[in-house]
Backbone bond lengths (Angstrom), bond angles and torsions (degrees), N, CA, C in turn:
res aa  C-N    CA-C-N  psi(-1)  N-CA   C-N-CA  omega(-1)  CA-C   N-CA-C  phi
1 M - - - 1.451 - - 1.528 108.75 -
2 P 1.352 118.01 126.81 1.458 119.78 -179.10 1.524 111.47 -69.16
3 T 1.299 115.28 146.10 1.460 119.96 176.86 1.521 109.16 -98.55
4 P 1.324 117.80 146.60 1.462 119.82 -179.14 1.523 111.21 -68.56
5 S 1.307 115.13 147.19 1.462 119.87 177.56 1.523 109.45 -74.78
6 H 1.328 115.66 168.03 1.461 121.29 178.06 1.528 110.20 -58.35
7 Q 1.336 116.59 -40.38 1.458 120.91 -179.40 1.528 111.16 -63.80
8 E 1.330 118.22 -40.66 1.461 121.31 179.03 1.520 111.33 -65.66
9 I 1.325 117.13 -40.18 1.463 120.86 178.02 1.517 109.65 -63.50
10 R 1.333 116.62 -45.43 1.457 121.37 -179.44 1.530 110.58 -62.33
11 R 1.334 116.40 -41.08 1.462 120.59 -179.41 1.521 110.49 -61.68
12 N 1.318 117.47 -38.09 1.458 120.82 -176.50 1.517 113.75 -79.96
13 T 1.325 118.60 -19.59 1.452 120.15 -175.89 1.520 113.54 -107.56
14 T 1.316 118.48 -12.90 1.452 120.96 179.79 1.522 109.22 -77.68
15 P 1.351 117.02 126.13 1.459 118.15 179.07 1.531 110.93 -62.62
16 M 1.302 116.00 144.97 1.456 121.08 -177.23 1.522 109.73 -110.66
17 V 1.334 115.69 138.33 1.452 120.96 171.84 1.518 106.67 -82.51
18 K 1.310 116.81 131.78 1.461 120.22 -176.77 1.524 110.10 -107.74
19 I 1.331 115.21 125.10 1.464 120.73 173.90 1.521 107.60 -91.87
20 R 1.302 115.98 131.99 1.465 120.66 175.81 1.528 107.74 -93.57
21 A 1.318 114.50 101.21 1.467 120.75 -175.12 1.527 111.78 -56.14
22 K 1.328 117.09 -36.06 1.469 120.30 -179.62 1.520 111.54 -61.78
23 D 1.335 117.03 -37.22 1.462 120.87 -178.63 1.524 112.06 -63.21
24 Y 1.311 116.80 -28.04 1.465 121.42 -176.91 1.526 112.71 -110.28
25 N 1.309 117.63 5.30 1.467 121.69 -174.50 1.529 109.80 50.67
26 L 1.305 115.23 50.86 1.464 123.10 -173.31 1.520 109.88 -105.20
27 W 1.327 116.37 96.29 1.458 121.40 -179.65 1.516 108.95 -135.94
28 F 1.326 116.30 138.23 1.463 120.96 178.16 1.522 109.22 -104.46
29 D 1.334 115.37 127.22 1.466 120.82 -178.11 1.524 112.52 -113.04
30 G 1.326 117.16 10.69 1.459 120.71 179.79 1.513 113.43 91.66
31 K 1.323 117.20 -2.06 1.461 121.82 -179.81 1.522 109.49 -114.21
32 D 1.302 116.17 149.06 1.465 123.87 175.51 1.535 112.03 51.10
33 V 1.317 114.84 58.98 1.463 121.14 -177.04 1.530 111.80 -62.01
34 E 1.324 117.73 -34.37 1.471 120.53 179.76 1.530 110.54 -61.62
35 R 1.320 116.78 -45.40 1.469 120.91 179.59 1.526 110.49 -64.66
36 F 1.322 117.19 -42.00 1.460 121.14 178.83 1.527 110.71 -60.79
37 I 1.326 117.01 -46.49 1.466 121.00 -179.93 1.524 110.56 -61.80
38 K 1.317 117.07 -41.28 1.468 120.44 178.91 1.529 110.68 -62.66
39 K 1.341 117.36 -43.15 1.467 120.87 177.08 1.524 110.90 -61.47
40 V 1.323 116.62 -45.02 1.466 121.18 -179.98 1.525 110.24 -58.88
41 E 1.319 117.21 -45.48 1.464 120.45 -178.00 1.526 111.67 -68.36
42 N 1.321 118.18 -37.93 1.467 120.35 176.74 1.526 111.04 -64.24
43 I 1.312 116.63 -44.92 1.466 120.69 179.27 1.524 110.73 -65.56
44 S 1.325 117.31 -38.89 1.467 119.49 179.97 1.522 110.96 -65.08
45 D 1.331 117.56 -33.53 1.468 120.15 174.85 1.525 110.80 -64.62
46 I 1.320 116.50 -43.16 1.466 121.14 179.08 1.527 110.76 -62.24
47 E 1.313 116.90 -42.80 1.464 122.49 -175.15 1.530 113.60 -84.24
48 G 1.334 117.70 -9.05 1.460 120.32 -178.18 1.516 113.05 74.85
49 E 1.301 115.66 30.65 1.460 121.77 -178.32 1.524 109.82 -92.62
50 N 1.330 116.25 147.35 1.465 119.49 176.85 1.526 109.91 -101.86
51 G 1.321 115.92 174.32 1.456 121.22 -176.70 1.514 113.90 -59.33
52 R 1.324 116.84 -36.85 1.465 119.95 -179.82 1.524 110.73 -65.51
53 D 1.333 116.65 -39.15 1.466 120.23 177.11 1.525 111.03 -61.49
54 I 1.336 116.26 -42.30 1.465 120.34 179.05 1.522 109.72 -61.48
55 A 1.318 115.94 -51.12 1.467 120.93 -175.55 1.527 111.58 -59.95
56 R 1.321 117.11 -33.56 1.462 120.03 -178.68 1.528 112.81 -76.21
57 Q 1.334 118.10 -21.19 1.465 121.00 -175.38 1.523 114.88 -106.10
58 I 1.316 117.78 -19.42 1.468 121.13 -166.18 1.526 114.23 -61.15
59 A 1.300 119.25 -29.60 1.471 120.65 179.67 1.528 111.72 -65.85
60 F 1.327 117.34 -18.24 1.464 121.23 179.07 1.524 112.24 -86.89
61 W 1.330 117.37 -7.45 1.466 121.63 -176.77 1.521 111.72 -96.84
62 T 1.301 116.61 35.66 1.461 121.81 176.74 1.522 107.91 -126.24
63 K 1.304 115.20 157.51 1.466 119.62 174.99 1.518 110.46 -107.47
64 D 1.312 116.40 7.77 1.462 122.27 -176.32 1.525 108.46 -124.34
65 E 1.310 116.63 118.59 1.467 121.77 -177.64 1.526 111.84 -60.42
66 E 1.319 117.59 -33.73 1.465 120.76 -179.84 1.531 111.22 -66.26
67 I 1.330 116.98 -39.23 1.466 120.41 177.33 1.522 109.45 -65.16
68 S 1.321 117.43 -44.89 1.472 121.03 177.35 1.520 110.81 -57.57
69 Y 1.318 116.06 -43.38 1.462 121.62 179.49 1.531 110.80 -59.07
70 H 1.328 117.13 -45.01 1.465 120.47 179.53 1.529 111.44 -65.43
71 I 1.322 117.11 -41.65 1.467 120.35 178.90 1.524 110.02 -62.88
72 E 1.313 117.57 -44.58 1.466 121.36 -178.59 1.524 112.56 -62.77
73 G 1.318 117.92 -23.13 1.461 121.52 178.68 1.515 114.49 -89.33
74 M 1.312 117.53 -2.86 1.467 120.90 -177.53 1.524 110.80 -81.45
75 P 1.346 116.89 142.82 1.468 120.27 -179.41 1.531 113.39 -55.57
76 G 1.317 117.81 -38.72 1.461 120.72 -179.69 1.514 113.47 -65.79
77 Y 1.326 117.37 -29.41 1.462 121.23 177.11 1.517 109.96 -75.13
78 E 1.317 115.94 -44.13 1.462 120.66 -177.81 1.527 112.06 -63.08
79 T 1.335 116.96 -33.33 1.469 120.79 179.97 1.523 112.50 -97.28
80 A 1.336 117.29 -2.52 1.466 123.33 -177.09 1.525 111.13 56.35
81 Y 1.333 115.62 43.31 1.463 122.15 -179.98 1.523 108.02 -112.61
82 W 1.335 116.74 103.97 1.453 123.05 -171.07 1.531 113.19 -60.40
83 D 1.323 118.82 -44.29 1.466 120.16 -179.03 1.528 111.17 -59.97
84 Q 1.312 117.18 -40.35 1.465 120.71 177.51 1.527 110.61 -67.92
85 L 1.322 116.55 -41.20 1.462 120.15 -179.29 1.528 111.21 -64.72
86 K 1.332 117.24 -39.76 1.473 120.00 175.40 1.521 110.00 -58.30
87 F 1.320 116.27 -46.07 1.463 121.89 178.82 1.527 110.33 -59.86
88 D 1.334 116.37 -44.98 1.465 121.56 179.50 1.531 111.32 -61.48
89 M 1.337 116.08 -45.12 1.463 120.56 -178.13 1.526 111.41 -66.84
90 K 1.317 116.47 -40.87 1.469 119.71 178.13 1.520 110.43 -64.77
91 G 1.317 116.94 -36.23 1.456 120.38 177.13 1.519 112.29 -66.00
92 R 1.310 116.24 -34.28 1.474 120.73 -178.25 1.526 112.40 -83.01
93 W 1.343 117.02 -45.15 1.461 120.69 -172.82 1.527 114.19 -117.88
94 G 1.313 117.94 5.49 1.463 120.45 -173.07 1.510 115.91 -81.61
95 T 1.308 118.59 -6.49 1.458 120.30 -179.56 1.525 110.10 -81.05
96 V 1.295 116.03 166.50 1.459 120.88 179.32 1.521 109.35 -63.28
97 S 1.306 115.99 132.96 1.465 119.89 -179.14 1.524 110.09 -71.84
98 P 1.325 117.85 149.50 1.468 120.57 178.50 1.523 112.65 -57.15
99 E 1.340 117.51 -32.15 1.465 120.16 -179.76 1.526 110.80 -62.83
100 R 1.328 117.38 -43.17 1.466 120.66 178.30 1.513 111.17 -73.61
101 R 1.300 116.86 -37.31 1.454 121.29 -175.57 1.521 111.79 -63.77
102 Y 1.316 118.20 -35.24 1.452 120.79 -171.95 1.527 114.76 -110.99
103 R 1.301 118.85 17.12 1.457 119.94 173.90 1.522 109.13 -70.14
104 L 1.294 116.13 146.84 1.459 121.23 -179.40 1.526 110.78 -57.08
105 S 1.322 116.89 -39.96 1.465 119.94 -178.43 1.526 112.37 -65.12
106 S 1.317 117.84 -23.22 1.465 119.82 -178.92 1.521 112.95 -83.60
107 I 1.346 117.42 -12.28 1.464 118.93 -179.71 1.524 113.15 -115.50
108 T 1.326 117.07 -0.52 1.470 118.93 178.95 1.504 111.71 -111.02
C-alpha cells in the first residue's frame, strides 16, 4: 500500500480559508476569464486566502457542470497550484469568445 507524500499530508491537515462565492456573486461562466481571475485574486486578498485555497475551491464557483469538469481535469487543479491553474484556465478560455468575434460592430 503506497504511503502519502509529505505534500499530501500537509494538504490534508492545513486549514483552508473558505470563500463563499454567493457572498461575492462570484461565478465563472466560461467568458472573460481574465476578469474572473482578477476578481478571485482580489477577494482572496480580502479573505486572507492563499493560492492553494483558491485552486482547491474554484471548480465549485461555476454554474455549469461542464466547466467544473474541465477545471477538475487541469493539472493546476489536481496539484492545487494556483499559478498553474490560472495558466490552464487562460489557455482554455482566454481566447476571444465567438460572440465578440462575430458581432457586426467588430467587422465593420
